[in-house]
C-alpha positions as CSV (number, residue, x, y, z in Angstrom):
1,M,2.9,-6.0,-1.4
2,A,0.9,-9.0,-0.5
3,T,-2.9,-9.6,-1.2
4,L,-5.2,-11.6,0.7
5,T,-7.9,-13.3,-1.4
6,V,-10.3,-16.1,-0.1
7,W,-11.4,-18.8,-2.4
8,K,-14.4,-20.9,-1.4
9,F,-15.1,-24.6,-2.7
10,E,-18.2,-26.6,-2.6
11,T,-16.5,-29.5,-0.4
12,P,-15.4,-29.1,3.0
13,D,-12.1,-30.8,1.9
14,A,-10.8,-29.2,-1.4
15,A,-9.6,-25.6,0.3
16,D,-6.9,-27.9,2.0
17,G,-6.1,-29.6,-1.2
18,V,-5.2,-26.4,-3.1
19,R,-3.2,-25.3,0.2
20,E,-1.2,-28.2,-0.7
21,R,-0.6,-27.4,-4.4
22,L,-0.1,-23.8,-4.1
23,L,3.0,-24.6,-1.8
24,A,4.2,-27.0,-4.5
25,L,3.7,-24.2,-7.0
26,Q,5.8,-22.0,-4.4
27,K,8.7,-24.3,-4.8
28,Q,8.3,-23.5,-8.2
29,D,8.8,-19.8,-7.9
30,L,5.5,-19.1,-9.4
31,I,3.8,-17.7,-6.0
32,N,5.1,-16.4,-2.9
33,V,2.5,-17.9,0.3
34,H,3.3,-16.0,2.9
35,D,0.7,-17.5,5.1
36,A,-2.2,-19.5,4.5
37,V,-5.9,-20.4,6.5
38,V,-7.9,-23.2,5.3
39,V,-11.3,-23.1,6.9
40,T,-13.5,-26.3,6.5
41,W,-17.0,-26.4,7.8
42,P,-18.7,-29.7,7.4
43,A,-22.3,-30.0,6.6
44,D,-23.2,-31.6,10.3
45,A,-20.8,-29.1,12.2
46,K,-22.6,-25.9,14.1
47,K,-19.1,-23.7,13.3
48,P,-16.2,-24.4,11.0
49,S,-12.7,-25.4,12.0
50,T,-9.6,-23.6,10.7
51,K,-5.8,-24.6,10.3
52,Q,-2.9,-21.7,9.8
53,L,-0.2,-22.8,7.5
54,T,2.8,-21.4,9.9
55,S,3.2,-22.7,13.1
56,T,1.9,-20.7,15.9
57,T,5.5,-19.7,17.5
58,G,7.7,-17.2,16.8
59,L,7.3,-14.9,14.2
60,A,3.8,-16.4,13.1
61,T,2.4,-15.0,16.2
62,A,1.6,-11.7,15.0
63,G,-0.1,-13.5,11.7
64,G,-2.1,-15.9,14.0
65,A,-3.3,-12.8,15.9
66,F,-4.2,-11.2,12.6
67,W,-6.1,-14.3,11.5
68,G,-7.7,-14.9,15.2
69,L,-8.9,-11.6,14.5
70,L,-10.0,-11.8,11.3
71,L,-11.9,-15.1,11.5
72,G,-13.4,-14.4,14.7
73,I,-15.1,-11.7,13.1
74,I,-15.9,-13.4,10.5
75,F,-17.4,-16.9,11.9
76,F,-17.8,-16.6,15.6
77,I,-18.9,-13.1,16.9
78,P,-22.4,-13.9,15.5
79,W,-22.9,-16.3,18.2
80,F,-21.1,-14.7,21.0
81,G,-23.9,-12.0,21.1
82,L,-23.9,-7.9,20.4
83,A,-21.8,-6.6,23.8
84,F,-18.9,-8.9,22.5
85,G,-19.5,-8.2,18.9
86,A,-19.6,-4.3,19.7
87,A,-16.0,-4.3,21.7
88,M,-14.7,-6.8,18.5
89,G,-16.1,-4.1,15.9
90,A,-13.9,-1.4,17.4
91,L,-11.1,-3.3,16.8
92,S,-11.7,-4.4,13.4
93,G,-11.5,-1.1,12.3
94,S,-8.0,-1.0,12.1
95,L,-8.2,-3.9,9.4
96,T,-10.2,-1.4,7.3
97,D,-6.4,-0.7,7.0
98,V,-5.8,-3.5,4.4
99,G,-8.9,-3.5,2.6
100,I,-11.1,-5.7,5.0
101,D,-14.4,-4.0,5.5
102,D,-17.6,-4.9,6.2
103,D,-18.4,-5.7,3.0
104,F,-15.5,-8.0,2.4
105,I,-16.9,-9.7,6.1
106,K,-20.4,-9.9,5.0
107,T,-19.5,-11.4,1.9
108,V,-17.2,-14.4,3.4
109,R,-19.8,-14.8,5.9
110,D,-22.6,-15.3,3.9
111,E,-20.5,-17.8,1.5
112,V,-18.7,-20.0,3.4
113,T,-21.3,-22.1,5.0
114,P,-22.0,-25.7,6.4
115,G,-20.9,-28.1,3.7
116,T,-18.0,-25.9,1.9
117,S,-14.4,-24.8,2.9
118,A,-12.5,-22.0,2.1
119,L,-8.9,-21.1,1.6
120,F,-7.8,-17.4,2.9
121,L,-4.5,-16.7,1.3
122,L,-2.0,-14.2,1.9
123,S,0.3,-14.2,-1.1
124,S,2.2,-12.0,-3.6
125,D,4.8,-12.4,-6.8
126,A,2.4,-15.1,-8.2
127,V,3.0,-15.6,-12.0
128,A,-0.7,-15.6,-12.8
129,D,-1.1,-17.4,-16.0
130,R,1.1,-20.7,-14.9
131,V,-1.0,-20.8,-11.2
132,R,-4.0,-20.3,-13.2
133,D,-2.8,-23.1,-15.9
134,E,-2.2,-25.4,-12.8
135,M,-5.1,-24.9,-11.2
136,S,-7.5,-25.4,-13.8
137,D,-9.2,-28.3,-13.0
138,V,-10.1,-26.9,-9.5
139,S,-13.4,-25.6,-9.2
140,M,-13.4,-22.6,-6.5
141,K,-14.5,-19.2,-6.5
142,L,-13.2,-15.9,-5.6
143,I,-15.1,-14.7,-3.0
144,A,-13.3,-11.8,-1.2
145,T,-10.4,-9.6,-1.9
146,N,-8.6,-6.4,-0.7
147,L,-7.7,-5.9,-4.4
148,S,-8.4,-2.6,-6.0
149,V,-11.3,-3.4,-8.4
150,D,-8.8,-2.8,-11.5
151,D,-7.0,-6.2,-9.8
152,E,-9.8,-8.0,-8.7
153,Q,-11.2,-8.0,-12.4
154,A,-8.0,-9.2,-13.7
155,L,-8.1,-12.5,-10.8
156,L,-11.1,-13.0,-11.9
157,E,-10.6,-13.4,-15.5
158,L,-7.6,-15.5,-15.2
159,F,-9.5,-18.0,-12.9
160,E,-13.0,-17.9,-15.2
161,N,-11.3,-18.5,-18.6
């Protein structure tokens, strides 16, 4: 089963570098990266920019729709107004089935701000201790996940050591 995690970085370019490192770890069979989106938000920008790992053709189209809906709800709905927000709210109900609720959305919205970046990662089969060792020099914060509370705590403990 794939897990969605969202990692925050204190600089606008850090998330992209981590994504590349995770892809290298995938080649070593240390993690299975199903998809990822890098959110970059320069300090002087009004809104963030996004870059999806996979192409937007073929099988990736469904993933693109998922990311578009999720990122739209998190970052862009506040600018579109209440009527559009209410319509999107109805659509976002389906995200609750995969552990993405209002708290998830609010947490990400509050944390990923101008001057930061984030990596939205859909992954599975991580060899957690090896991934942690490979990322030990990176300063990042887990800000949201659809893991169970116990699994989330275990993941946090791995990266806090």
